[in-house]
C-alpha positions as CSV (number, residue, x, y, z in Angstrom):
1,M,-2.6,-3.3,8.4
2,D,-2.3,-0.9,5.6
3,D,1.2,0.4,6.0
4,I,2.7,-0.4,2.6
5,E,2.7,1.8,-0.6
6,L,4.0,0.8,-4.0
7,I,6.1,3.4,-5.8
8,F,8.0,3.5,-9.1
9,P,11.7,3.6,-8.6
10,K,13.4,6.9,-9.1
11,K,16.9,8.2,-8.6
12,E,16.3,9.4,-5.2
13,N,15.6,5.7,-4.2
14,Q,19.1,4.6,-5.0
15,S,20.5,4.5,-1.6
16,D,17.4,2.6,-0.3
17,A,17.8,0.0,-3.2
18,E,21.5,-0.4,-2.5
19,E,20.8,-1.0,1.2
20,Y,18.1,-3.4,0.4
21,F,20.4,-5.5,-1.9
22,K,23.1,-5.4,0.7
23,E,20.9,-6.8,3.3
24,H,20.1,-9.7,1.1
25,I,23.8,-10.2,0.5
26,D,24.6,-10.0,4.1
27,F,21.8,-12.6,4.7
28,G,23.5,-15.0,2.2
29,E,21.1,-14.3,-0.6
30,N,22.7,-13.2,-4.0
31,T,19.5,-13.2,-5.9
32,L,16.6,-10.8,-5.4
33,H,13.1,-11.7,-6.3
34,G,10.7,-9.4,-8.1
35,D,13.4,-6.8,-8.8
36,S,13.5,-6.7,-12.7
37,G,17.2,-7.4,-12.8
38,L,18.4,-5.0,-10.1
39,D,20.7,-7.7,-8.7
40,N,22.4,-8.1,-12.1
41,A,22.6,-4.5,-13.2
42,K,25.9,-2.8,-13.7
43,N,24.6,0.2,-11.8
44,Y,21.4,1.8,-10.6
45,D,21.2,4.4,-13.3
46,E,21.5,1.8,-16.0
47,W,18.8,-0.2,-14.3
48,L,16.4,2.8,-14.1
49,V,16.7,3.2,-17.8
50,N,15.7,-0.4,-18.4
51,I,12.7,-0.7,-16.2
52,N,9.1,0.1,-16.0
53,G,7.0,-0.5,-19.1
54,A,9.9,-1.2,-21.5
55,V,9.0,-4.2,-23.7
56,K,11.8,-6.8,-23.6
57,K,11.4,-10.2,-25.3
58,D,7.6,-9.8,-25.6
59,I,7.3,-8.9,-21.9
60,C,6.0,-5.6,-20.6
61,S,7.2,-5.3,-17.0
62,F,6.5,-2.7,-14.2
63,I,8.6,-2.8,-11.0
64,F,7.6,-1.3,-7.8
65,F,9.4,-0.6,-4.6
66,A,7.3,-1.2,-1.4
67,Y,7.8,1.3,1.3
68,R,6.5,1.2,4.8
69,K,4.5,4.5,5.2
70,S,5.3,4.9,9.0
71,D,9.0,5.2,8.6
72,N,9.5,5.4,4.8
73,K,11.7,2.3,4.9
74,M,12.0,0.1,1.7
75,I,10.5,-3.3,2.5
76,G,10.5,-5.0,-0.8
77,T,10.1,-5.3,-4.5
78,I,7.3,-6.5,-6.8
79,N,7.2,-6.9,-10.5
80,V,4.1,-7.1,-12.7
81,R,4.7,-8.7,-16.1
82,F,2.4,-9.4,-19.0
83,P,1.0,-10.6,-21.5
84,Y,0.6,-14.4,-20.7
85,E,3.3,-15.6,-23.2
86,G,6.8,-16.9,-23.0
87,Y,8.6,-16.0,-19.7
88,V,5.2,-15.1,-17.9
89,R,3.6,-18.4,-19.0
90,I,6.4,-20.2,-17.0
91,H,7.2,-17.7,-14.2
92,G,4.0,-15.9,-13.7
93,H,2.6,-12.3,-13.9
94,I,3.9,-11.3,-10.5
95,G,7.2,-11.8,-8.7
96,Y,8.1,-10.3,-5.3
97,G,10.6,-10.2,-2.6
98,V,10.8,-8.8,1.0
99,R,14.0,-7.8,2.9
100,P,15.1,-10.5,5.2
101,S,14.7,-8.3,8.4
102,E,11.1,-7.6,7.5
103,R,9.7,-11.1,6.6
104,R,6.9,-12.9,8.3
105,K,5.2,-9.6,9.2
106,G,2.5,-9.6,6.5
107,Y,4.2,-7.2,4.2
108,A,4.3,-9.6,1.2
109,T,0.6,-10.1,1.6
110,Q,-0.1,-6.3,1.4
111,M,2.3,-5.9,-1.6
112,L,0.6,-8.7,-3.5
113,S,-2.8,-7.1,-2.7
114,L,-1.6,-3.7,-4.0
115,A,-0.1,-5.3,-7.1
116,L,-3.3,-7.1,-8.0
117,K,-5.1,-3.8,-7.9
118,K,-2.5,-2.4,-10.4
119,C,-3.1,-5.6,-12.5
120,K,-6.7,-4.9,-12.6
121,S,-6.1,-1.3,-13.8
122,L,-4.1,-2.7,-16.6
123,G,-6.9,-4.8,-17.7
124,L,-5.5,-8.1,-16.5
125,N,-8.2,-10.2,-14.7
126,K,-6.6,-13.6,-14.2
127,I,-3.0,-13.7,-12.7
128,L,-0.5,-16.6,-12.5
129,I,1.9,-16.5,-9.6
130,T,4.5,-19.2,-9.0
131,C,6.5,-20.2,-6.0
132,D,8.8,-23.1,-4.8
133,K,6.7,-25.7,-2.9
134,S,9.2,-25.3,-0.1
135,N,8.4,-21.6,0.2
136,I,5.6,-21.9,2.8
137,A,5.5,-18.0,3.3
138,S,5.0,-17.3,-0.4
139,K,2.4,-20.0,-0.7
140,S,0.5,-18.6,2.2
141,T,0.7,-15.0,0.8
142,I,-0.7,-16.2,-2.6
143,I,-3.6,-18.1,-1.0
144,I,-4.5,-15.3,1.3
145,N,-4.8,-13.2,-1.9
146,G,-7.1,-15.7,-3.4
147,G,-4.8,-18.0,-5.2
148,I,-5.9,-21.4,-6.3
149,L,-3.4,-24.1,-7.0
150,E,-3.5,-25.2,-10.6
151,K,-0.7,-27.7,-10.5
152,E,2.8,-28.6,-9.4
153,V,5.7,-28.8,-11.9
154,I,9.0,-30.6,-11.4
155,E,11.9,-28.5,-12.7
156,E,14.9,-30.1,-14.2
157,N,16.9,-29.6,-10.9
158,G,14.2,-31.5,-9.0
159,N,12.6,-28.5,-7.5
160,I,8.9,-28.5,-7.3
161,K,7.3,-25.3,-8.6
162,Q,3.6,-24.5,-7.7
163,R,1.3,-22.6,-10.1
164,Y,-1.5,-20.5,-8.5
165,W,-4.1,-18.5,-10.3
166,I,-5.9,-15.5,-8.9
167,V,-9.0,-14.1,-10.5
168,I,-9.4,-10.4,-9.9
């Protein structure tokens, strides 16, 4: 299956992004993953100004929207962050999310594979990705893309975070 493409968000993607966020809200999820702060932005235009390559707090971050080619539907978001310092050292180089109605269809696996190619083009060759131990789907996505478990970390709230490395 090669039905996904990653694109840089533009103004013309605004209604798709708003629909994507609304589906999460309707599903009971108030937080998006891999969205570079879209879920907390005052508005889409302000968010556009603040994304894609802007260095904030020593992090360079690129956000991509994942679109299904067959019907041009926005399926998810994926964020590539570097260098391996501060936030990235804790949360990883890549964060991603898939809209609730499109989960468990292999899209996250495709998205991560495409993002790893972008990482390689940026000169990154060892990528950290984290997920909650309870998130079996994300764990599977990471492993399918070559992830090797480094360790598990117990967070202050008792949640167990798994740390995986992918060499590209």
